[in-house]
C-alpha positions in Angstrom: 0.2 0.0 0.0 0.9 3.6 -0.8 2.2 5.5 2.1 3.7 2.7 3.9 6.7 3.2 5.5 9.5 0.4 6.4 10.8 0.4 10.1 13.4 2.8 9.4 11.2 5.4 8.1 12.0 4.8 4.4 9.1 4.4 1.9 8.5 0.9 1.3 8.5 -0.5 -2.5 5.0 -1.7 -3.0 5.7 -2.7 -6.9 4.2 -6.3 -7.5 6.6 -9.2 -6.4 7.6 -11.2 -9.6 6.4 -14.8 -9.7 8.9 -17.4 -9.6 9.6 -19.5 -12.5 7.6 -23.1 -12.6 9.7 -25.8 -10.8 10.1 -29.0 -12.8 10.3 -32.0 -10.7 12.4 -34.9 -12.3 11.6 -38.4 -11.3 14.7 -39.9 -9.7 15.9 -43.6 -9.4 13.8 -45.0 -6.5 16.8 -46.8 -4.6 19.4 -43.9 -5.4 17.5 -40.6 -5.8 19.5 -39.9 -9.0 18.0 -38.3 -12.1 17.2 -41.0 -14.9 17.7 -38.3 -17.8 21.4 -38.0 -17.4 23.5 -36.1 -20.1 25.5 -38.1 -22.6 29.0 -39.4 -21.5 31.4 -36.5 -21.9 29.1 -33.7 -21.7 29.2 -30.8 -19.0 26.6 -30.9 -16.5 24.0 -28.0 -16.8 24.5 -25.0 -14.5 22.1 -26.0 -12.0 23.6 -29.2 -11.4 27.0 -27.9 -11.0 26.3 -27.1 -7.3 25.9 -30.9 -6.8 29.5 -31.8 -8.2 32.3 -30.6 -5.8 35.4 -29.4 -7.0 34.0 -29.3 -10.9 35.1 -26.1 -12.8 33.6 -25.9 -16.2 35.8 -24.7 -19.0 35.3 -21.1 -20.4 32.8 -21.6 -23.1 34.3 -18.7 -25.7 34.3 -18.8 -29.4 33.3 -21.7 -31.3 32.4 -24.9 -29.6 35.5 -27.5 -30.0 33.3 -29.8 -31.8 30.0 -29.4 -34.0 26.9 -29.6 -32.3 25.1 -32.6 -33.5 21.8 -32.1 -31.6 20.1 -30.4 -28.8 18.7 -31.8 -25.7 17.5 -30.8 -22.3 20.9 -29.9 -21.2 22.3 -28.3 -24.3 23.8 -29.5 -27.9 26.3 -32.3 -27.8 27.6 -34.8 -30.3 29.2 -38.5 -30.2 33.3 -38.5 -29.3 35.4 -39.5 -32.0 36.9 -43.2 -32.3 40.3 -41.7 -31.1 38.7 -40.3 -28.0 36.8 -43.3 -27.2 40.0 -45.3 -27.3 42.0 -42.6 -25.1 39.2 -42.9 -22.7 39.3 -46.5 -22.6 42.9 -46.6 -21.9 42.6 -44.3 -19.3 40.0 -46.4 -17.7 42.2 -49.6 -18.0 45.3 -47.6 -16.6 43.3 -46.4 -13.6 42.2 -50.0 -13.0 45.5 -51.6 -13.3 46.8 -48.8 -10.7 43.9 -49.5 -8.4 44.8 -53.4 -8.4 48.4 -52.8 -7.9 47.9 -50.7 -5.0 45.6 -53.5 -3.2 48.2 -56.1 -3.7 51.1 -54.0 -2.5 48.9 -53.2 0.4 48.1 -56.7 1.4 51.6 -58.0 0.9 52.5 -55.0 3.3 49.8 -56.2 6.0 51.1 -59.7 5.8 54.7 -58.7 6.3 53.7 -56.5 9.2 51.4 -59.4 10.9 53.9 -62.1 10.4 56.6 -59.8 12.0 54.8 -59.3 15.0 53.2 -62.5 15.5 54.6 -65.2 17.8 56.8 -67.5 15.5 55.9 -71.5 15.2 52.3 -70.9 16.7 49.6 -72.6 15.1 47.0 -70.5 16.9 48.8 -67.2 15.5 48.2 -68.5 12.0 44.6 -69.2 12.6 43.9 -66.0 14.3 45.0 -64.2 10.9 42.1 -62.4 9.1 41.1 -65.0 5.9 42.5 -62.6 3.6 45.9 -62.8 5.0 45.8 -66.4 5.5 44.9 -66.9 1.9 47.8 -64.6 1.0 50.2 -66.8 2.8 48.8 -69.9 1.5 49.3 -68.6 -2.1 52.8 -67.3 -1.5 53.5 -70.9 0.0 52.1 -72.7 -3.1 53.4 -70.4 -5.8 57.1 -70.4 -4.4 59.8 -71.8 -6.2 62.4 -72.0 -3.2 62.6 -70.7 0.3 64.1 -67.5 -1.2 60.8 -66.4 -2.3 59.2 -66.7 1.0 62.4 -64.8 2.6 62.0 -62.2 0.4 58.4 -61.2 1.8 59.0 -62.1 5.4 62.8 -63.1 6.0 62.2 -64.3 9.5 58.7 -64.9 10.6 56.9 -65.9 7.4 59.3 -68.7 6.5 59.0 -70.4 9.7 55.4 -70.0 10.0 54.8 -72.1 6.7 54.8 -75.9 7.1 58.5 -77.1 6.4 59.6 -78.8 3.2 60.0 -82.6 3.6 63.6 -83.6 3.7 65.0 -85.3 0.6 66.3 -88.7 0.8 70.1 -89.2 1.0 71.6 -90.5 -2.1 74.2 -93.2 -1.3 76.8 -93.4 -3.9 78.1 -96.6 -5.5 80.9 -98.6 -3.8 84.2 -98.0 -5.3 85.3 -101.2 -6.6 88.8 -102.5 -7.8 88.4 -104.0 -11.0 92.3 -104.7 -11.8 93.7 -107.8 -10.7 92.2 -110.7 -8.8 91.9 -111.9 -5.2 92.8 -115.6 -4.1 90.1 -117.8 -2.8 90.0 -121.5 -2.1 90.8 -123.3 -4.9 90.8 -120.6 -7.5 90.6 -116.8 -8.0 88.0 -114.1 -7.8 87.6 -111.5 -10.2 85.6 -108.3 -10.1 85.2 -107.5 -14.0 84.6 -104.2 -15.2 81.3 -104.9 -15.9 80.5 -105.6 -12.1 78.9 -102.3 -11.0 76.8 -103.3 -7.8 74.5 -100.4 -6.6 75.0 -101.4 -3.1 76.2 -104.2 -0.7 74.0 -106.7 -2.6 75.7 -108.9 -5.4 75.4 -111.6 -7.9 78.2 -114.2 -8.3 78.9 -116.5 -11.3 81.0 -119.3 -9.9 82.6 -121.3 -12.6 84.4 -124.7 -12.4 87.1 -125.6 -14.7 88.6 -123.6 -17.5 91.0 -120.8 -18.1 90.5 -117.8 -15.6 91.3 -115.0 -17.6 89.0 -116.5 -20.5 86.1 -116.8 -18.4 86.7 -113.3 -16.8 86.7 -111.9 -20.4 83.6 -113.9 -21.4 81.7 -112.4 -18.5 82.6 -109.0 -19.7 81.9 -109.4 -23.5 78.4 -110.7 -22.3 77.8 -107.8 -20.2 77.5 -109.8 -17.0 76.9 -107.4 -13.8 78.3 -109.9 -11.3 81.4 -111.0 -9.4 83.1 -114.0 -11.1 85.0 -116.7 -9.3 86.9 -119.3 -11.3 87.9 -122.7 -9.6 90.5 -125.2 -11.1 91.3 -128.3 -9.2 92.6 -131.1 -11.6 92.1 -132.7 -14.8 89.1 -135.3 -14.3 85.7 -134.7 -12.7 86.8 -137.1 -9.6 89.0 -134.2 -8.3 85.9 -131.8 -7.9 83.7 -134.3 -6.7 85.9 -135.6 -3.9 86.7 -131.8 -2.8 83.1 -130.8 -2.7 81.8 -134.3 -1.1 82.5 -133.0 2.4 79.5 -130.9 3.7 80.1 -127.4 4.4 83.0 -126.8 1.9 80.6 -125.0 -0.7 79.6 -122.6 2.0 82.9 -121.9 3.3 83.9 -120.9 -0.4 81.0 -118.6 -0.3 82.1 -116.9 2.9 85.6 -116.6 1.4 84.2 -114.9 -1.6 82.5 -112.3 0.8 85.7 -111.6 2.4 87.5 -111.1 -0.8 84.9 -108.7 -2.2 85.2 -106.7 1.0 88.9 -106.3 0.2 88.0 -105.0 -3.4 85.7 -102.4 -2.0 82.3 -103.7 -1.5 81.1 -102.9 2.1 79.6 -105.4 4.0 79.0 -108.0 1.0 75.7 -109.8 1.0 75.2 -112.2 -1.7 71.9 -112.3 -3.7 71.9 -114.7 -6.5 74.3 -117.4 -7.7 74.7 -119.2 -11.1 76.7 -122.6 -11.0 78.7 -122.9 -14.1 80.9 -125.6 -15.5 83.1 -127.1 -18.6 84.1 -130.5 -19.2 85.1 -131.9 -15.8 83.9 -129.2 -13.8 80.5 -130.8 -13.7 81.7 -133.0 -10.8 81.6 -130.1 -8.7 78.2 -128.7 -9.5 76.9 -132.1 -9.0 78.0 -132.3 -5.5 77.0 -128.8 -4.5 73.7 -129.6 -5.9 73.5 -132.7 -3.7 74.9 -131.4 -0.5 74.0 -127.5 -0.3 72.4 -126.3 2.7 70.5 -124.0 0.6 71.2 -120.9 2.5 72.1 -118.6 -0.6 69.7 -118.4 -3.6 70.5 -120.5 -6.5 69.2 -118.9 -9.5 70.9 -120.6 -12.4 73.2 -123.7 -13.5 75.2 -123.4 -16.7 77.2 -126.4 -18.2 79.1 -126.3 -21.3 79.7 -129.9 -22.7 79.9 -131.9 -19.5 77.6 -134.1 -17.5 78.7 -137.7 -17.5 77.7 -140.8 -15.9 78.2 -144.4 -15.8 76.1 -147.2 -17.3 73.8 -149.6 -15.7 72.6 -152.1 -18.4 69.2 -153.1 -16.3 67.9 -149.4 -16.5 65.6 -148.4 -19.6 68.0 -145.6 -20.3 70.9 -147.7 -19.7 72.4 -144.7 -17.5 73.1 -144.7 -13.9 70.4 -142.8 -12.4 72.2 -142.1 -9.0 74.9 -140.2 -10.5 72.5 -137.9 -12.3 70.0 -137.5 -9.3 70.9 -134.0 -8.3 70.9 -132.8 -11.9 67.6 -134.5 -12.4 66.1 -132.5 -9.6 67.5 -129.4 -10.8 66.0 -130.1 -14.2 62.6 -130.4 -12.6 63.1 -127.0 -10.6 63.8 -125.3 -13.9 60.9 -127.3 -15.8 58.6 -125.4 -13.3 60.7 -122.2 -13.8 62.0 -121.9 -10.4 65.6 -121.8 -11.9 67.4 -121.3 -15.0 69.0 -124.6 -16.3 70.9 -124.4 -19.8 73.0 -127.1 -21.1 75.4 -127.3 -24.5 76.9 -130.5 -25.7 78.8 -131.7 -28.7 78.9 -135.0 -30.4 81.7 -136.7 -28.6 81.3 -140.5 -27.6 83.8 -141.2 -24.8 82.6 -144.8 -25.3 83.9 -145.7 -21.6 80.9 -143.8 -20.2 77.7 -141.9 -21.0 78.2 -139.0 -23.5 76.9 -135.4 -22.6 74.4 -135.9 -25.7 72.9 -139.0 -23.8 72.8 -137.2 -20.2 71.4 -134.0 -21.7 68.5 -136.2 -23.0 68.0 -138.3 -20.0 67.8 -134.8 -18.2 65.1 -133.4 -20.7 62.8 -136.7 -20.2 63.1 -136.4 -16.4 62.1 -132.8 -16.5 58.9 -133.3 -18.7 58.2 -136.7 -17.3 58.0 -138.4 -20.8 60.2 -138.5 -23.8 61.0 -135.1 -25.3 61.7 -135.0 -29.4 64.4 -132.5 -30.1 63.9 -129.9 -33.0 66.6 -128.9 -35.7 68.4 -126.1 -34.8 69.0 -123.1 -37.4 70.3 -120.1 -35.7 73.9 -120.2 -34.9 75.4 -118.1 -32.3 77.7 -115.3 -33.1 81.5 -116.3 -33.4 83.5 -114.4 -30.6 87.3 -113.9 -30.8 88.7 -113.0 -27.5 91.9 -111.8 -26.6 92.5 -114.5 -23.5 91.8 -117.2 -26.2 94.8 -116.4 -28.3 97.2 -119.3 -28.4 94.9 -121.5 -26.4 93.9 -122.9 -30.0 95.4 -122.5 -33.3 93.6 -120.9 -35.8 94.0 -123.7 -38.2 92.2 -126.0 -35.7 89.6 -123.5 -34.2 86.0 -124.7 -34.8 82.8 -123.0 -35.2 79.7 -123.6 -32.9 77.2 -125.2 -35.6 73.8 -126.2 -33.6 72.2 -129.4 -34.6 69.3 -129.7 -32.3 67.6 -127.8 -29.5 64.8 -128.5 -26.8 63.3 -126.6 -23.8 61.0 -127.6 -20.9 60.2 -124.6 -18.9 63.8 -123.0 -18.2 65.5 -125.9 -18.9 67.2 -125.4 -22.4 69.4 -128.1 -24.3 71.1 -127.3 -27.4 73.4 -129.6 -29.2 76.3 -128.6 -31.6 78.2 -130.4 -34.3 81.7 -131.8 -33.7 83.8 -134.8 -32.1 87.3 -133.3 -31.7 89.0 -131.9 -28.9 88.7 -128.6 -30.7 85.1 -129.0 -30.8 85.2 -129.8 -27.1 87.3 -126.6 -26.4 84.8 -124.0 -28.5 82.3 -124.7 -25.8 84.2 -122.8 -23.1 85.7 -120.5 -25.8 82.3 -119.3 -27.0 80.3 -119.3 -23.6 80.0 -115.6 -24.0 77.7 -116.2 -27.3 75.9 -119.3 -26.0 74.9 -119.7 -22.1 76.1 -116.2 -20.6 73.4 -114.2 -22.5 70.5 -116.1 -21.0 72.0 -115.5 -17.7 72.6 -111.8 -18.6 68.8 -111.5 -19.8 67.5 -113.2 -16.6 69.5 -111.1 -14.3 68.9 -107.9 -16.0 65.0 -108.2 -15.8 65.4 -108.5 -12.0 63.9 -112.1 -11.9 64.4 -113.6 -8.7 62.5 -116.7 -8.6 61.9 -119.1 -5.6 64.4 -121.8 -5.7 65.2 -125.1 -3.7 66.4 -124.4 -0.2 
């Protein structure tokens, strides 16, 4: 009204009060209260919204806009960013994510290190008291480390001892240092430790050969690749000397004890006999026959190798005409071989001594005894390779040296009998000279495979 005055006495302005513009109420998101109609990505907020964005300072809008206005909306004109700008924004966002992830990893590692340094060492309760996140961090470090240095880099003292210790590795025992030069003296012969004798520990295998040149037997074992100690016994010319010497009980066991002592002197610590192969040529079969008859069975007899040996007398009233008592120990061994309990291999020539049974006749007798019936032999075709050994030089002149030409063969289980052509002393000698290509390869193969079948005790 005119004439009204203010409290200080000045006239009051009674012009009409301007009407405020209508207020537009924007429906917000029910759970966050934010407007749904937001400006496109990259557009500056409207002036009335700037008050809700702390720290926002819009650039001065002078001159021509930096990009053409492609359209207009409730918040002003805008246009879509270019492909280069989109790539730049994507890389910027990815960099921010990587930086944030690296920060989290550093913080977790630092927290684990600090906790491990403050916690009591070697305490299971302390480990369980850690937060699940820190326990997971420790276990992840434990499973991914390549050695103890990775753990020590995180927590040099506490964390390495907090984790379970690595199991100790089994100690590696080096093979014994065996002397391979020379030989050791034993009762009735010599003991060799060939170059092929390489025991892994104290256990060893033994080839015990009767009758024959000592260096020749050693070289044959090496050429065949036999991993065993080699003992060679020579007692005389005929089989009677061998039979008489081993006819006393306990002599064979004393020989084995003598071999143990000799091996200990040659570098094998606390020798322990594992398997024995009894071998003979010619008259040496007499020792094998008595050992098979009288042995106590405390060792593991695993093989018998006889090259052109095994003879006996005649008994006309027997169907075979042979003396079965003189062949009894060999017959029992043949039956064990037939059931695969040991290896029994025989070679024989065509020599007929006339005064006693030939090695051909005794081999046939043992085949029948092992099978329980008559065994027909098959013609043999494959000849063994002919070997020229250094130790054989001079034993037989090259003019008289004979090849091993097979004639017949037969097997019953692990009993193998092979006949070869020839009826001269040189043919007889060839069975010894060529043992590395006839009987020893079977033994090498058997022992390489680790077979240790049960034997007669």
